[in-house]
ZAMARGU-4260 file (C-alpha; in steps of 0.2 Angstrom, whole numbers, plus 5000, padded with zeros to 4 digits):
<rodrens>
0) 5189/4812/5100 | 5173/4804/5103 | 5165/4794/5089 | 5148/4799/5083 | 5133/4791/5092
5) 5123/4778/5083 | 5109/4785/5072 | 5092/4778/5067 | 5097/4780/5049 | 5080/4775/5041
10) 5082/4787/5026 | 5096/4796/5017 | 5090/4813/5022 | 5087/4809/5040 | 5104/4802/5042
15) 5113/4817/5035 | 5102/4829/5045 | 5103/4819/5061 | 5122/4818/5060 | 5125/4837/5058
20) 5112/4841/5071 | 5121/4830/5084 | 5139/4835/5080 | 5148/4851/5079 | 5167/4853/5076
25) 5176/4858/5092 | 5187/4870/5083 | 5187/4879/5066 | 5192/4873/5054 | 5189/4856/5061
30) 5203/4845/5066 | 5209/4832/5054 | 5202/4817/5064 | 5185/4825/5066 | 5171/4813/5060
35) 5162/4818/5044 | 5153/4802/5040 | 5147/4789/5052 | 5137/4774/5047 | 5121/4767/5056
40) 5132/4756/5067 | 5142/4771/5074 | 5158/4768/5065 | 5167/4782/5057 | 5168/4781/5038
45) 5177/4797/5034 | 5186/4810/5044 | 5189/4829/5040 | 5207/4826/5034 | 5203/4811/5023
50) 5206/4813/5004 | 5189/4804/5001 | 5173/4808/5010 | 5162/4793/5007 | 5143/4796/5010
55) 5137/4779/5002 | 5130/4773/5019 | 5118/4788/5019 | 5114/4787/5000 | 5114/4768/4997
60) 5124/4771/4981 | 5142/4778/4979 | 5142/4797/4983 | 5160/4803/4987 | 5169/4820/4988
65) 5187/4817/4981 | 5199/4830/4987 | 5214/4820/4981 | 5220/4813/4965 | 5206/4807/4953
70) 5206/4790/4947 | 5201/4782/4930 | 5189/4793/4919 | 5188/4806/4933 | 5206/4811/4929
75) 5199/4822/4916 | 5193/4833/4930 | 5211/4838/4934 | 5221/4838/4950 | 5217/4850/4965
80) 5232/4857/4974 | 5234/4851/4992 | 5231/4869/4998 | 5215/4871/4987 | 5209/4854/4993
85) 5211/4860/5011 | 5201/4876/5007 | 5187/4866/4999 | 5186/4855/5015 | 5184/4870/5025
90) 5170/4876/5013 | 5161/4859/5013 | 5162/4858/5032 | 5154/4875/5033 | 5140/4869/5022
95) 5137/4853/5033 | 5139/4861/5050 | 5136/4880/5049 | 5125/4883/5034 | 5107/4877/5033
100) 5107/4879/5014 | 5111/4861/5011 | 5098/4848/5014 | 5104/4832/5005 | 5121/4824/5002
105) 5117/4826/4983 | 5116/4845/4985 | 5133/4844/4994 | 5141/4834/4981 | 5135/4845/4967
110) 5141/4861/4975 | 5158/4853/4979 | 5161/4847/4961 | 5156/4864/4954 | 5169/4873/4965
115) 5182/4859/4963 | 5182/4863/4944 | 5186/4881/4949 | 5199/4875/4961 | 5208/4865/4947
120) 5207/4881/4935 | 5215/4891/4949 | 5229/4878/4952 | 5234/4881/4933 | 5239/4899/4938
125) 5246/4893/4955 | 5232/4902/4964 | 5222/4898/4979 | 5203/4898/4977 | 5203/4911/4992
130) 5213/4923/4980 | 5200/4921/4965 | 5191/4937/4970 | 5207/4947/4966 | 5208/4942/4948
135) 5193/4948/4937 | 5201/4941/4921 | 5202/4923/4928 | 5184/4925/4934 | 5179/4929/4916
140) 5189/4914/4910 | 5180/4902/4922 | 5163/4910/4919 | 5165/4909/4900 | 5166/4890/4900
145) 5151/4887/4911 | 5133/4884/4905 | 5120/4897/4909 | 5112/4885/4922 | 5129/4882/4930
150) 5132/4901/4931 | 5115/4904/4939 | 5118/4890/4952 | 5135/4897/4956 | 5128/4914/4958
155) 5116/4908/4972 | 5130/4897/4980 | 5143/4912/4978 | 5131/4923/4987 | 5128/4911/5002
160) 5147/4909/5003 | 5150/4928/5003 | 5137/4930/5017 | 5146/4916/5027 | 5164/4921/5023
165) 5167/4927/5041 | 5162/4910/5047 | 5171/4901/5034 | 5187/4911/5036 | 5190/4918/5018
170) 5181/4925/5003 | 5179/4915/4987 | 5169/4928/4976 | 5166/4946/4983 | 5152/4958/4978
175) 5160/4964/4962 | 5164/4946/4957 | 5146/4941/4959 | 5141/4956/4949 | 5152/4950/4935
180) 5144/4933/4936 | 5127/4940/4936 | 5132/4950/4920 | 5139/4934/4913 | 5122/4925/4915
185) 5115/4937/4903 | 5097/4942/4901 | 5084/4931/4909 | 5065/4931/4908 | 5064/4942/4924
190) 5074/4955/4915 | 5061/4955/4901 | 5046/4958/4913 | 5041/4976/4914 | 5046/4985/4929
195) 5032/4996/4936 | 5038/5014/4938 | 5040/5019/4957 | 5026/5032/4956 | 5013/5020/4949
200) 5019/5006/4960 | 5018/5017/4976 | 5000/5022/4971 | 4993/5005/4968 | 5001/4999/4985
205) 4994/5013/4995 | 4977/5010/4987 | 4978/4992/4991 | 4983/4995/5009 | 4969/5009/5011
210) 4956/4996/5005 | 4962/4983/5017 | 4963/4995/5031 | 4945/5000/5028 | 4940/4982/5028
215) 4948/4979/5045 | 4940/4994/5053 | 4922/4988/5046 | 4925/4970/5047 | 4914/4966/5061
220) 4899/4975/5053 | 4902/4967/5036 | 4904/4950/5043 | 4887/4952/5053 | 4878/4959/5038
225) 4884/4944/5027 | 4880/4931/5039 | 4863/4938/5042 | 4859/4938/5024 | 4865/4920/5022
230) 4854/4915/5037 | 4838/4923/5030 | 4841/4913/5013 | 4843/4897/5023 | 4828/4900/5034
235) 4818/4905/5018 | 4822/4891/5005 | 4808/4897/4994 | 4818/4913/4989 | 4826/4912/4972
240) 4844/4915/4972 | 4841/4929/4959 | 4829/4938/4971 | 4833/4952/4983 | 4826/4946/4999
245) 4828/4964/5006 | 4812/4973/5011 | 4821/4989/5011 | 4834/4999/5001 | 4851/4991/5001
250) 4860/5006/5008 | 4847/5008/5022 | 4850/4990/5027 | 4869/4993/5026 | 4868/5008/5037
255) 4862/4996/5051 | 4879/4988/5050 | 4889/5004/5048 | 4894/4997/5031 | 4886/5010/5020
260) 4901/5021/5018 | 4912/5006/5014 | 4901/5001/4999 | 4900/5019/4992 | 4919/5021/4993
265) 4924/5005/4985 | 4909/4999/4974 | 4898/5013/4968 | 4886/5027/4971 | 4870/5025/4981
270) 4859/5023/4966 | 4870/5009/4959 | 4871/5000/4975 | 4852/5000/4978 | 4850/4993/4961
275) 4862/4979/4963 | 4855/4976/4981 | 4862/4961/4990 | 4874/4956/4976 | 4885/4970/4982
280) 4890/4959/4996 | 4898/4947/4984 | 4906/4961/4974 | 4914/4968/4989 | 4920/4951/4995
285) 4928/4948/4978 | 4936/4965/4979 | 4944/4961/4996 | 4950/4944/4989 | 4959/4952/4974
290) 4966/4967/4984 | 4973/4955/4996 | 4981/4944/4982 | 4989/4960/4975 | 4996/4965/4991
295) 5004/4948/4994 | 5012/4948/4977 | 5019/4965/4980 | 5030/4960/4995 | 5033/4941/4994
300) 5040/4936/4977 | 5026/4923/4975 | 5020/4919/4958 | 5001/4922/4955 | 4998/4903/4953
305) 5007/4900/4970 | 4997/4913/4978 | 4981/4907/4971 | 4983/4890/4980 | 4987/4898/4997
310) 4975/4893/5012 | 4969/4902/5027 | 4982/4895/5038 | 4997/4900/5027 | 5004/4913/5039
315) 5019/4908/5050 | 5032/4916/5060 | 5049/4911/5065 | 5059/4918/5080 | 5078/4920/5079
320) 5088/4924/5094 | 5099/4936/5085 | 5087/4945/5073 | 5070/4943/5081 | 5054/4938/5073
325) 5052/4934/5054 | 5036/4932/5045 | 5033/4919/5031 | 5019/4913/5020 | 5018/4894/5018
330) 5011/4886/5002 | 5016/4875/4987 | 5029/4881/4974 | 5025/4879/4956 | 5043/4877/4950
335) 5059/4873/4959 | 5051/4863/4973 | 5039/4854/4962 | 5023/4857/4973 | 5031/4853/4989
340) 5026/4863/5004 | 5038/4878/5005 | 5038/4896/5013 | 5042/4913/5006 | 5048/4927/5018
345) 5038/4942/5018 | 5034/4959/5027 | 5023/4959/5043 | 5011/4970/5035 | 5006/4956/5023
350) 4997/4948/5037 | 4983/4961/5035 | 4980/4954/5018 | 4980/4936/5023 | 4968/4939/5037
355) 4956/4949/5026 | 4956/4936/5013 | 4954/4922/5026 | 4939/4931/5033 | 4930/4933/5016
360) 4934/4915/5012 | 4926/4909/5028 | 4911/4919/5025 | 4908/4910/5009 | 4910/4893/5017
365) 4894/4898/5027 | 4884/4895/5012 | 4893/4879/5007 | 4888/4871/5024 | 4870/4874/5020
370) 4869/4869/5002 | 4869/4852/4994 | 4874/4858/4977 | 4893/4858/4981 | 4903/4842/4986
375) 4908/4845/5004 | 4927/4845/5008 | 4929/4845/5027 | 4947/4850/5025 | 4943/4865/5014
380) 4929/4870/5025 | 4940/4871/5040 | 4955/4878/5031 | 4948/4886/5015 | 4958/4893/5001
385) 4961/4912/5002 | 4954/4914/4985 | 4938/4904/4985 | 4923/4904/4973 | 4909/4916/4976
390) 4899/4904/4986 | 4883/4913/4991 | 4864/4911/4988 | 4864/4927/4978 | 4879/4921/4967
395) 4878/4920/4948 | 4888/4904/4948 | 4882/4891/4936 | 4877/4874/4941 | 4893/4866/4934
400) 4903/4878/4944 | 4894/4874/4960 | 4896/4855/4957 | 4915/4857/4955 | 4926/4851/4969
405) 4932/4864/4981 | 4950/4858/4978 | 4949/4863/4960 | 4956/4881/4958 | 4945/4892/4947
410) 4952/4904/4934 | 4955/4921/4941 | 4955/4938/4934 | 4971/4947/4928 | 4977/4962/4938
415) 4971/4973/4923 | 4954/4965/4924 | 4953/4968/4942 | 4957/4987/4940 | 4943/4987/4926
420) 4930/4976/4936 | 4932/4987/4951 | 4934/5005/4944 | 4934/5014/4961 | 4950/5004/4966
425) 4962/5014/4955 | 4961/5032/4947 | 4965/5028/4929 | 4974/5045/4928 | 4986/5040/4941
430) 4991/5025/4931 | 4995/5036/4916 | 5013/5035/4911 | 5024/5051/4913 | 5041/5054/4905
435) 5049/5051/4921 | 5040/5035/4923 | 5045/5029/4906 | 5063/5034/4909 | 5065/5024/4925
440) 5055/5009/4918 | 5066/5008/4903 | 5082/5010/4914 | 5077/4994/4923 | 5069/4985/4908
445) 5079/4990/4893 | 5068/4980/4881 | 5052/4989/4887 | 5039/4992/4873 | 5038/5010/4870
450) 5021/5009/4861 | 5013/4999/4875 | 5021/5007/4890 | 5025/5024/4882 | 5021/5042/4889
455) 5003/5045/4890 | 4998/5027/4890 | 4989/5018/4904 | 5001/5007/4913 | 4994/4989/4910
460) 4996/4981/4927 | 5000/4963/4927 | 5002/4950/4941 | 5020/4945/4935 | 5025/4963/4936
465) 5023/4964/4954 | 5035/4950/4957 | 5049/4958/4946 | 5045/4975/4953 | 5046/4970/4971
470) 5062/4961/4969 | 5070/4976/4961 | 5063/4988/4974 | 5069/4978/4989 | 5087/4981/4982
475) 5087/4997/4973 | 5082/5009/4988 | 5088/5024/4978 | 5074/5021/4965 | 5060/5021/4978
480) 5063/5037/4988 | 5047/5038/4997 | 5050/5035/5016 | 5034/5025/5019 | 5037/5013/5004
485) 5055/5011/5010 | 5049/5006/5027 | 5038/4992/5019 | 5051/4986/5007 | 5064/4986/5021
490) 5055/4973/5031 | 5053/4962/5015 | 5071/4964/5011 | 5077/4960/5029 | 5067/4944/5029
495) 5073/4938/5012 | 5091/4943/5015 | 5090/4934/5031 | 5084/4918/5023 | 5089/4917/5005
500) 5107/4913/5003 | 5111/4914/5021 | 5101/4898/5026 | 5096/4903/5043 | 5079/4894/5043
505) 5075/4876/5046 | 5060/4877/5034 | 5060/4873/5015 | 5062/4890/5006 | 5056/4892/4988
510) 5071/4890/4977 | 5065/4900/4962 | 5061/4915/4973 | 5078/4913/4981 | 5086/4914/4963
515) 5076/4929/4958 | 5080/4938/4974 | 5099/4935/4973 | 5100/4938/4954 | 5091/4954/4956
520) 5102/4959/4970 | 5117/4960/4959 | 5108/4967/4944 | 5102/4982/4954 | 5119/4986/4960
525) 5122/4993/4943 | 5106/5003/4944 | 5111/5010/4961 | 5127/5016/4953 | 5117/5028/4941
530) 5114/5039/4957 | 5132/5043/4957 | 5130/5053/4941 | 5119/5065/4949 | 5126/5082/4955
535) 5119/5079/4973 | 5134/5067/4976 | 5150/5075/4980 | 5167/5068/4985 | 5177/5075/5000
540) 5192/5075/4988 | 5183/5086/4975 | 5176/5084/4958 | 5191/5076/4950 | 5190/5062/4962
545) 5172/5059/4959 | 5175/5059/4940 | 5188/5046/4943 | 5176/5035/4952 | 5162/5036/4939
550) 5173/5038/4923 | 5168/5020/4917 | 5150/5026/4914 | 5148/5042/4904 | 5129/5040/4902
555) 5114/5032/4911 | 5114/5018/4898 | 5110/5002/4906 | 5120/4991/4894 | 5136/5001/4899
560) 5132/4999/4918 | 5130/4980/4915 | 5147/4980/4906 | 5154/4990/4921 | 5147/4976/4932
565) 5155/4963/4921 | 5172/4971/4922 | 5170/4972/4941 | 5171/4991/4941 | 5155/4995/4949
570) 5153/4994/4968 | 5140/5004/4978 | 5132/5003/4995 | 5123/5017/5005 | 5130/5024/5021
575) 5124/5037/5033 | 5133/5051/5024 | 5129/5045/5006 | 5137/5030/4998 | 5153/5020/4997
580) 5161/5014/4981 | 5174/5003/4989 | 5176/4986/4981 | 5175/4972/4994 | 5171/4973/5012
585) 5175/4989/5023 | 5183/4985/5040 | 5178/5003/5047 | 5159/5002/5046 | 5152/5016/5036
590) 5134/5010/5037 | 5133/5013/5056 | 5150/5022/5059 | 5155/5038/5049 | 5172/5041/5057
595) 5183/5034/5043 | 5171/5040/5029 | 5173/5058/5033 | 5190/5058/5042 | 5184/5061/5060
600) 5199/5052/5066 | 5211/5066/5060 | 5216/5057/5044 | 5210/5062/5026 | 5192/5056/5022
605) 5190/5040/5013 | 5194/5041/4994 | 5179/5029/4990 | 5166/5040/5000 | 5153/5051/4992
610) 5142/5062/5002 | 5124/5065/4997 | 5118/5083/4997 | 5100/5077/4999 | 5105/5070/5016
615) 5111/5087/5023 | 5096/5089/5035 | 5098/5071/5041 | 5117/5074/5044 | 5112/5090/5054
620) 5101/5080/5065 | 5114/5066/5067 | 5126/5080/5073 | 5114/5087/5085 | 5111/5069/5093
625) 5130/5066/5094 | 5132/5083/5103 | 5118/5079/5116 | 5126/5062/5119 | 5143/5069/5121
630) 5137/5082/5133 | 5131/5068/5144 | 5146/5057/5142 | 5160/5055/5155 | 5174/5067/5151
635) 5189/5058/5143 | 5181/5041/5143 | 5183/5030/5128 | 5164/5033/5124 | 5167/5052/5124
640) 5182/5050/5112 | 5172/5039/5100 | 5158/5052/5100 | 5170/5066/5097 | 5177/5057/5082
645) 5159/5055/5076 | 5155/5073/5078 | 5171/5078/5069 | 5166/5067/5054 | 5148/5074/5054
650) 5155/5092/5054 | 5168/5088/5040 | 5154/5080/5029 | 5143/5096/5031 | 5158/5107/5027
655) 5161/5097/5011 | 5143/5098/5006 | 5141/5116/5009 | 5158/5120/5001 | 5154/5111/4985
660) 5136/5118/4985 | 5143/5136/4982
</rodrens>
């Protein structure tokens, strides 16, 4: 075994990162003599099989992981069994060499000691930590003595460990166990944030997108019109800012740039537009800025304050050999990362919003370059904030506002104020709450104020609602049934699932958004379970079996669903045929392969499967596609045999659906 090469260990972080980049275990788990810690001189300090991993050479103060017998005051922590110590070594090695979720030795130490305490508790019952997921009562005992903060940290860590369980070699907490942990955390501030009903959420997203699409189509004309107006003011300094320099009606002028329809659709009628004249340029520019902001918040989990500080170069992409291109927004986090540069995974369609906002912001910088009333900031001019002040010769900005540094962020409008300031953006009646809207919103937010958000009221849109609603919708696909919306959410969820918890990225992710994403994931499992109560879901083993599956929930009451999650009794994931209620992983597929679900292999259908009558047409299409492939397949080949099993499964599912429909 070769020792580690020498490192330029100038900082703790650099030493830790450089070591794990330069070394990978030859086998998994690593051999006992594999180096874990190597000092700046290249000497091995700790090896995988050691009872102590000593990281002080990277930390400049004692930081150790003790897998053996604790000494002194540390004896109060209890003794790990040798078997559990070996399993924890394996977990720690995975964190170091295979997961990208650990950035510092301190993070590794904190995670280790949280799981060491769990290992000590397991040892009292002569259990391995790899067996913990089988014992819900023991999980409850462990969670009951943990602080809320510790449980929230464990939820994030446990999710990452579950995602990496195939690499680690065993499971610590499975999906139902993490649901129990999420229920043990209790209500959070997120849970109290109103969830926007899907119909209203879909409406506002589609209107935002329509507005951005229109801007993109007419962007060249609007840009030229805006720049020409700024140029005329620059060339005629005697014109007062309050004056209209146009010698013709505004709409006649706008038609020359093919922009008249844009203003009529989004700002007002022709009479109003002619009266407002050139100020319409600033009004429309502000509309695009706020529409872009709202669209970003719908699909990124940014807080509004974080989005308010984004700059024009915030859009980034990262390519993964296994999963393709992922899209991200870079900015500064308000909370967990303490203002450090960080990124938020998002949907590719969000780039449309970023580009539109950047275009508007750069147009506003044109006037800043020509006026001596605003302190010049070269960095802000070349890379402006996406949401900038309304710099323009026709702007109503005060002298004090013009004198403000460009780096000082102005106070923006609330989402409700945006909808009121731009009355053509949303149809008020579309925002009026229906009974179905209220029922769904109350299901997700049990504490919803019936007076403020009740039937007949106009839903009071707010920026923070977009973050909460986006997090729920990305997980609860059954709540948002619209295909186009599912497509947009799919991309956001794919990116966030890829990064949050799994740690596939080298970039610094926003930890607060990560916690929100993972916490909501397990919360919405209970919401997804409500779908099973609908008559559209049938069991291939009859109504009695379905009743057994859902017997722990007799109503759609959210509190009972959370309790079911706490007891580890709720499990649900969508499949091609409907859904699966099996606890733990399924070795037969189900998401891509339906053979075992419906008994296409000649055996009885899976007892945990439920078929969705609403998917009958899709299953019919699937059956037709399988038949076409089977006709083209080589007779008696393994491929033909696999297709035959798939065909039998599809036909069996259709038979169950049709039989129980009668």
